[in-house]
N, C-alpha and C positions, 0 to 999 in steps of 0.2 A: 424434489432435492431434498435428502438429507441432511445432515449437522457435518458429518465427514466429507462429503461432496462440497458442501458450502465452502468450510474450512480450508479443503485443499484450492477451492479458487482463490481463496485471500491469501494461503500463501504464495500461492504460483503466479496471482497481480500483484503480491508486493515482492516478489522476487523479479519478477520481468521489470516492475517499478526502478526499482534499486539499478538493473545491469543498464538502462536505458539512461537514468541521469549518473553512474561511473560516465556514459561515454562522450557526457554534455559537457560545453566548457563551466567552468567554477562561478556561477554570479551570484546573488545575492536569491531570487526566484530559484532556480536550481537546489542552492543550500538548503533553503525552507523547506522545499519537498520532498528533499533526504533526509531532513531530520523529519519529518511527517511521518516517512516512509518506515524508518529508525522508532519511532516509537509505535506506531501500529503493530511493527514485527516485534517488539520488547513486549506488547499488551497479547498477541498472539503467544508465545512462550511462556506466560506465567500464566497460563490457562491451563497447563499443563498439571499444574499443583494446586490453581482454585477456579474448576472451569465458570465459564461467566452465564450470566443468567440471557434467556432467550432475547431481552430487550438489548442487551450490551453487546450479543451475537449480532445481530440485526444491526445494530447501528455502529458497528465495526465495518461488516461487508458494506453498506452504502460508503462510508467514510474510504474504504478502500478502493472502491468501483469509482468515485469520484477524484479521490488521487490519481487514480490511474489515467482517466481520462483528462484533467490536470497533465500529466507526466507526457502523453501521446500530443497535445496541444505544445508545450513548450519546446520537444523534438522537432513538430512542422516548423513552428518559429524560428528555429535555427539553422533548417534547412533552406528557408524561404529569404 
């Protein structure tokens, strides 16, 4: 998987997470996840000016995938 493919996955994952979070009631856990998603999004956008190292990129991919799982979990909890 190339760098651009990984970054596309990260960007889409962040967009999906933010959309799901917008649909959930505002509560502390949702706000915390939204703040993390926005911080990760800012990091990705900053890489246009200053490309990350491979380690930074890999770390953000893991963080975003973990965030996505947490968002899905919170969504399931809200439906139950």
